[in-house]
N, C-alpha and C positions, 0 to 999 in steps of 0.2 A: 367419768368424773369420780366414780366411787373409789377407784384405785388411788387417785390423787388425794382424795379426802382422807383415806387411811394413812397415806404417807405423811400428810400434813399433821395428823394427830400424833404420829409417832415422834416427831421432833419435839424435844424438850427445851430447845433454845439454850443449850449449855455453852455453846461457843467453841467447843474443842476443834471444830472444823476450820475455824479461822486461822489456826496455827499452821495448817498445811495447804491452804488455798493460795495458789500462785498469784491471782489477781489482787487478793487482799494484801499479800506480802509486798506487792509492788506499789499498789495505789493507796492502801491504808484506809479505804472507804468501807464502812460497814455494809453498805449496799452492794459492794463488790466482793462480798463473802457469801458462802452458802447460807448462813443464817439470815443475812440481810435479804438475799434473793428469795428465800422461802417466805419471808414476811411479804415481799412484793407479790409473789405468785399466789399466796393465800388470799390476799386482798383482791387480786384480779379475778382469780377463778371462782371464789365464793360469791363475789358480787355479780359476776356475769357481765361486767362492763367491758368495753373494748380496751385493749392494751393501750397504755399511755406512752408518750415518748420516753419518760423516765424509766418505766419498766423495761421497755425495749432496749434502752441503752445498757442497762445493767445485766439483762439476760444475754444480750449479744456479746458482752464482755466475758461471759462464762465460757471456759474452754471445754466443759464437759469432760474434764480429765478424771473425775471421780475420786480424786484423792480424799475428798470429804467422806466418801462412803467407807474407805478403809479406816479412817480416823473415828468415825461416829460410833459412840458407845451404845446408841439406841437403835441402830440398824435402819436408819432412814434411807430409803431407796431413792436417792436424789436423782439418779439417771432417769427413771420413769417420770418423775415430777417435772424435771426441766424439759424433757422431750414433749410432754403434754403442753407445757407453757409455750414452747417454740411453735408447736402446731396451732395453738390458740392465737398467738401473735400473728401468724401467717394468715389466719382466717379473719381477724378483727382489726388489724392495723394496716394502714396504707403507708408504706415507706416512701421516702423521697424517690424521685424518678431514677436518680443515678444509683441508688442502693438496689432498687428493683431490677435495673438493667444488669448490674454486676451479678446478682444472685441468679438471674435468669441465664446469664452466660455460663456460670459455673454448673448449674443444673442441666443445661443443654449440651455441655461439652464433656465435662469430666467423666460421667458414667459410661461414655461411649468411646471405646478404644480408637476407632478410626477418626472420629472428630478430634479426640484428644491428641492423637499423633499429628494431625494437620495443624492444630493450634500451637503445639510445641514448635513446629517448623516456623510458624509465623513469629512466635516469641523469640526464637533464635535470630531471625532476621532483624527484629526490633531492638536487640541488645545494644547496638551502637547509639540508639536514640533514647535509651532509658532515662537519662537525665532530663531531656526535654519533656518526655512523657510524664515523668514524675512531677514536673512543675505545673501540669494541667490542673485546673480547679476541679474540686469535687471527687473525681475518680483517679487523679494522677498517682497518689501514693499507693493505691491498691493495684493499679495497672503496673506500676514499677515493681511491686512485690512479685507479681506474676512473672514478669520478664526475668527478674533476678533469680527466681527459683527454677526457671526452666534450665535444663541441662545444655551443655555446649554441643552435644550431639545426641541423637536418639538411636538406640540400638536397632538394627534391622529386624524385620519379622523373622520368626523362627517356625520350624515345623510344628511347634507346640501351639500355634495359633488356631489349631483346628481340633475338633473332638477326636478322641482315640483312646486306646488302652495300652499302657506300658506294662510289659510282663515282668513278673518276678524272676530273679535269677535263682535257679535251683528249685527246691521244694517250696510250694506256695504256703505262706503262713497267714495270709489275709488278703482282703480286697477293699480298697478305699477309693473314694472320689476325691478330687482336688479342685478347689475353687480357682478358676482362672482370674476372675475379677475384671477390673476396668483399667485403672491407672497403672497398677504394678506391671502387667504384661507389656505395657508400652515402655515404661521407664526402665524396668529391670526384669526382663524375661528369664534371666539366669536363675532367679530365686526358685521358681517352680521346677526348673530343670534340675537344680541341685536336690530339691526335695524328692523328685521322682527317682533320681539315681540312688539316693540314700535309701529310699523305701524299697526299690527293686533289689538292692544289695542285701536287704534284710528279709527278703522273701515275700514282698507285698506287691500285688498287682495294683496299678494306679490307673483309674479311668477319669478322663475329662468328659463329662456327659455333654451331649448335644443340647443346646438351648440355655445353658446357664451363663451367667455374666456378672454384672455389678450386683453386689449384695444389697444395695440400697442405703448404706450407711451415710454416704456423703450428702444425699438429699434429705435423709431422715433427720439429720442433726441441724438442718436449716429450716425445719418445720414443714417440708413438702411431703406429707404423709401419703397422699394418693400416689405420687410417683415412686416413693420408696417401697410401698406395699406392692406395686406392680412389679418392680424388680424382684422383690422377695418371692412373690408368687411364682414367677418364672423359674427361679432357682429351686423352690420347693417342688414344683412339678418335675423338674429334671432329676432331682435327687430321689424323689419317691419312686420314679420309674425304675431307677437302678436298685433301690432298696427292695422293691417288689419283684424285680427281675432276678439277676444273679446274686443280689444281696450286697450290702456294704457293712463293713465293720466300723467305719468312721468316715466323716467328711473332713478332709484336711484343709486347714487354712494357714497360709504363710504370711498373712498380713493381720496383725492382732487387732487392728481397728475393725476389720471385717469380722473377725472372730467374735468380738463382743456383741455385734449386732446379730449375727446368725444364731448365736446362743440365746438371743432374746426373741427370736421369731415366735416361740411359743407364747410369750406374753403379748407380742404385737398382734397376734391373730386369735387371741383367747376368746373373742366374741364373734368370730367369723364362723358360721356353721359349716362352711365348705372347706375351711383351711385350718381350723383350730387343732384337730387331731393330727393332721399331716405336718403342720408347723412344729408341734411339740415333738413328734418323732424325729424331725430333722435336727432340732436344737439338742436333743438328747445325745446324738452321736457326733455332733460337731466338735472338733478337736484342733487345737493349735498343733503345728507340726512337732514342737518339742514335747508337748503333752503326750502325743501318740508314740513318738519314738521312745520316750521313757518307759512306756508299757511294753515295748519290744525287747528292751535291754540292748543298748548300743554295743556293737562289736568293738573289739580292741583296735586301737589306731594302728595303721600300717606305716606311719612315718613319725619320726620324732620332731618336736618343735620346742623352741624356747621362747615363743612369742607371748608377750603379755597383753591380755585382752581387757579393755574396760568394757564391762557389760552395762549397756543402757537398757533398763527395763521400761518399755513403753507403758504409758498410763493405761492404755487399753489392755495391756498384758497383766500388770500387777494390781491395778485397781478394778478394771472392768471384768477380768476373768480370774483374779486371785491366783495367777501363775507367777510364782516368785522365785522358787529355788530350782525348778526343773531345768531351765536353759543353762544356768550356771553349772549345775551338776554334770550335765552332758558335756559342756565345754571342758570342764576339768578332766572328765573321763577320757576325752579325746586328746588330752595331753597339753592343753593350754593353761597358762597361769592366768587366773581370772581375778580382777579387782573390781570391787564395788565403787560406784561413782558417788562422791559426797552429795548430799541432798538429792539422792536418787529418786525420792518420791515426788519431786517437783517437776512439772511438765516442761518439755523443751520448747513449747510454743507452736508446735505443728497443729495438732488437734483437728484433723480433717481439713476443712477449708479455713480454719481460724487464721492461719498465717497469711491468707489472702484477704480476709475481711477485716482483720485487726492487726495490720502489719507492725505497728509501733510497739504494742504490747508483746507481740510474738518475737520481735527482734530483741527486746530486753530479756525475755526468757531464754532465748537462744544464747545470748552472750553469757548469761549466768550458767547455763548448762555446759557450754564449751569451756568456760573457766574452770569449772569443777572437774571436767574430764581431763583437761590438760594438766591439772594439779597433780594427778597420779601418774603422769608420764607413761602412758601405755604405748605399745607398738601399733595397736589398732583398736577400733571400736566395733563391738558386735551388738546388734539389736534385732528385734523381730517384727519391725513395722516400717513399711516403705515411707510413710509420712515423716517419721522421726529421722530416717536416714537422709532424706532430702533436706530437711530443716537443719539438722546438725552439720551435715556435710558442707553447707554454705558458710559455716562459721569457723571451720578448722581445716588444717592440712593433714590431719591424722586420717589414715584410710579407715573407711567405715564399711562394714559388710554385714550381710544377714547371718544370723546364727547358723542356719541350715547350710550355708555355703562352707563354713568352717567344719561342720560335722561331716559333710560330704567329702571334703578334701582330706580330712584326717583318716577317713575309712576307705580311701582309694580313688576318690574323684579328682577332678582337675583343680588346680589352685584357683581361687577366686580371681577374676580378672583385675579387680581393684588392687589386690595384693601383688599380683604379678607386675602391674604398672608401677607399683611403689618399690619394686625390687626386693620383696621380702621372701622369695623362694623360687623354686623351679617348678614349672607346670608339668602335670601328668594327668591322665584320665582315661575314661572309657566312654564309648558312645551309648546313646539311648536306643532301645529297640522297641518299636511300636507295632502292636499286632494289627492285622487288617480288620477293619470293621465290617 
């Protein structure tokens, strides 16, 4: 509570945050702005009383996009405050049965790749019935959102589904671990493969340690601290073993939503005598893939391109990690023409599980984001977060790829499958080589 009290005292209630809060822009309710939510959280936390339905409604509507943190002139750490409030709500408020059921399903399925793969298969079979399912009372709209966001096909498993070390090409310049995660390797296993190729090409060994997995972000942001901390501890143990073994220069993350959480492990475990020091060590070397590649100096592109890229900066990238120019600079160096998206600071509506729990608001934000992207008429969209790609991709026919896929392609890797399917170039590439463990 001490950390939250300090944050509450920092807020001067100036209201600057309201101008960049997506839910306030859409709903116009002061209680759906950061300032309004801070009033609600202050009253709830300082009084020690259980969360009320009104507080839960407005906190649940918060995307945790953290645009308010970028805007705030007083340095209010809203993320830590709202995370505390979500955990407090989870501990003191009994949700309606249908809400509890849905959150249990999300927490029991999404962080586990095998369960998630099975669930996607079920969602694909249910697509013809989505209208009927959407009309069901209480849960229908959210179940329909799940079905609509599911892909039409799930990529097959890849050799990268297991621990291993991918060796640098030529002289070794570094050694890093890469987060495999939970949802991304099921939906888009090619992202990490592109990152590995890119890093190997730049002289970096890449290891996927045994025992790591979901970073805990998905459940952390719905208030399930015990579960999120268990996931985080597993990752910390796996990475510390590598750091104390052959050593690591960085822990690479290709999903910015995960990156924001892993960089916060030090805060999350600050009072844990067994993990505080280890968590801080992990957070210190956690890097987004574009952040790390910037430190290596990207090699010159091996192919020319005239493609125009709309760069969508995920909220977790620009607000959560303050990484704003690096991805665009790398794309320009790789030969792409990069355009900023109007209202780029406004969330697309993905926000972890938000588009499943608050589908109506998320749909409005997606429509707004897509309209702004299409206004600049790009050939493709690039971003660094799987959630944003899934959300935006359901609203536009413009191909959307991960930034690292373009960097890999420009420096000698294969054309991203999405661009190949869109007819935007010719494929070429090189295989991965994994060392024996």
